[in-house]
N, C-alpha and C positions, 0 to 999 in steps of 0.2 A: 504494500500500500504506500502510495506517495505521501509525503508529509506536507501539509499545507503551511503557508507562510505564518499563519496564526499559531499553529502548533510549534513551529520552529522558534517563534518569538517567546512563547511560554517556556520552552526548554532552555533558552538562553537566560531567561530571568531566574530559573531555578539554580543555575550553576553558580558555584562560589566565585567571587571576583578574584582574578588571578593577579591583578596589578593594583597595589595601593595607589591612592590618588596622587601622592607626591612623586611616584615613579611612572605615571601614565604618560606615554608619548604617542598614543594611538587615537584617543577619543576625538581629537580635533579633525580626524579624517573619517569619522564614523559614517558620514553620508556619501563617501566615495568608495564604490565597490572595488576599485583597483587596489586599495590599501588593505582590504579585508581586516579592518580594524578590530572587529569582534573576535577574530581568531589569530591575530598576528603573534601574540605571545606563544600560543600553543603551536603555531606553525614552526617557530624558531626552536621551541623545545623539541619538537619532532626531528627537525634537521640536526640538532645537537645529538640526539639519540642515534641517528644514522651514522655519525662519525665513527662509532665503535666498529662498524662493519668495514670501514675503509682505512684502517691503520696500516701504514706502510713502513718499511725499513730499507736501509741501504742495500740495494741489490747488485751493485756494480761488480762485486766479487764473483757473481754468477754470470757476468757478461764479459768474457775475456776479450772480445773484439771492440768493446765500447769504452769510453771514458767520460768523466764528468764534464769536460769542456764540450764534447759533442752534444751531450744532453742539454747543456746550457745555451747553445747557439740556435738549434733548429727552429723553435716555434716563432722566433721574432723576425724571421724573414717574410712572414705572411701578414705583417701589419698593414701593407698597402691595401688590403681588402676592407679596412675599416671595420673589423669585427668587434663585437662587444667584449668588455672585460671578462664577463662570465665565460665566453667561448674560449678565450685564451687559457684561463685557469682550468676549465674542464678538460681541454685538450691535453694539457700537461699531466693532469691526474690520470686520464685514460692511458696515456703513454706509459706512465710510471707503473700503473697497475698491470698493464700488459707485459711490460719488460720484467716485472717481478715474478712473472709466472712462465714466460716464454723467452727463449734465447734468440738472438738475432746477430747479424754481423754488420759491419760498417756499410756495406753495399745497400742493405735493405733498411737501415735505421731511419733514413729520411722518409722512406715509404711508410713505416710505422707511424711516424709523426704526422705525415700528411693525412693518413687515414683517420688518425685520432682527431685531427682538426676538422676533417670532413664530418665525422660523427657529431662532434661538439657543435659545429655550425648548424647541422640539421636540428639539434636539440634546442639551441638557444636563439638562433637568428630567424627573423621574419622572412628574409630572402637570403638564404645561404649561397655562397659561391658554388659554381658548378664543378663537376668532376674535372672538366677541361681546364678550369682556372687552377685547380690544385696541381694538375699535371704540368701546366705551364710554369708554376712556381718551382717545380722540381727540374726545370730545364728539359722537360720531356724525357727524363731519364728512365721513366717507367711507362708501361702500357696501361691503358684504361682497365683492362681485365685484371692486371696486377693490383691496382688500387682498390678495385671492387672486392677482389679476393681477400686483401688485407683488412678491409673494412669488416667483412664477414668474420674473419678470424678473430679480430678484436672483440666483436660483439659476442661471439661464441665463448671465448676464453673468459670474458667478464659476465657470462650468463645473462647478457642483455640488461644488467643492472648498472646503468650509467648515470643515474641521478645521484651523483657524488657531491656531498657538501664541500664547498670551496670557500677559502677565506673571504672572498669578495662579498658573498652573501651576508656574512656577519659584519663586515667592515661598514657597510652602508647603514645597517641597523644600529650599530653602536655609535656611529657618528651622529645619528639622529638624537641619541640620548643627551648629547651635550650641546645640541644646536650648533654644531660646528659649521663654519662657512666652507665654501667650495675649495678655498685655498688650503685649508687644513685637511680636508678629506683627500684632496689631490696629493698632498705630501704623504699622507698615510698610505694611499694607493701606490705611490712611488716606492716606498719601503717594501710594501707587500709584494709588488711585482718583481722587485729585485730579488726577493727571497726565492722566487720560482727557479732561479738559476743555480741556487746553492743547495746541494744535496743534504747539508746538515739540517735543513728544515723539513726533510722528507717525512720524518716520523711525527712532526708537530701537528696537532689538530688545527683545522682551519679556524675554528672559533678562538683558540688560544693565540694563534699567529696574528689574526686580525686585531685582537685586543692589544697585543704588544706593539704592533705597528701604530695603532691609534694613540697609545700612551706616549710613544716617542714623538709623534707629531704634536700632541698637546703640549708636551714639555718644551719642544723646540720652539713652538709659537708662544710660549709663556702663557698658556691658557689653563694652567693648573695641572693637577694629577688625576689619579683614578678616583672618581667621585662615587658616592653611594649608589647613584642611579645607574652608573656603568657596572658596578659590581652586581647590582640586582639583575640587570638584563643579561650580563655575560656569565654570571655565576663564578667569576674569577676575582680573587683578591690580588692586591699588588704583589704579594709574595709568590703567587702562582705565575705571574708574568715575568718576574725578575730573571729567571734563567734564559728565557727567550729574548728578552730585551738585551741581555749581554751578548747573545749570539748575533742579534741584529746590529748592535754597535760594532762588533768585530767585523761583520760583513761590510759595513759602511766605511770602516776605517782602513781596511786593507786595499792596496792598489788592485785594479781590475785589469784583466787581459784586454788587449786592444780589440779582440773579436767579440768581447762581451759588452760592448758599449751601446748596443741597440736601445736598451731601455732608457739609459741616461739621455741619449740623443732624442728619443721620443718625447721625454718629459721636459727637456730643456729647450728644444727647438720651437715648440709651439704649445699652447694650452691643450691639455688632454681633457676632452669633455666626454662624460659618460652619457650614453644614450638615455639612461633612465635617471639622470640627475634630478629631475623634478620630483622623483619619488624617493631619492636617497636621503635628503636632509630637509 
């Protein structure tokens, strides 16, 4: 039996309030269905719970033909397609999960990455690039049939479970907690995107990484530290963030390889605008 709107409203009224008034960041959007204000907190609790399913560890020891620099370079050559931030993060996650289970060599590593980006684009983009676009980005090193076969292989290995929580999901949510401006959010995004290239962050949960990146951005902009509202919505205290903050600081302090400058160039050359910025903060 279908539930009527009146019954649904009564059910919502029966439920215990999840957010104390002083921590409420959703009620202002109650009339906008895009924000799903009545379910926002529960949605993020569910996403957090799914992180347990997708814990990763350093797999390079099982990939004798690959190295960390190769992994760090490949996804950022596709930025010309103006893909969303979520697509980039998901493509990296798909690649890592696939490589943690399946071996490959240098010849086919780029094919794995392009297939992962193709899948992520179909999942996140309204109009994803075509297969021919991805083949062109690989300088036509692979055939159309090879890319499709790799796409199928990734989906089968991951059992078609590709709704993987990524740091960007949480970063936008937590930035909303402090009413951060776009400059602060962009700085946090920059830190978070740089972390995609460093395998030391591979085992770090997306929600924890996003929190640490936002904390550094807040401190950098002299906007205070980790507030009670951030602790409520993230479920992380400052002590939880400290180890990841130290790793991020080390990442930002060390000199980078000339071939790993794509993200820095992307953020320093022109403003980086999120397609969903109107809903981020």
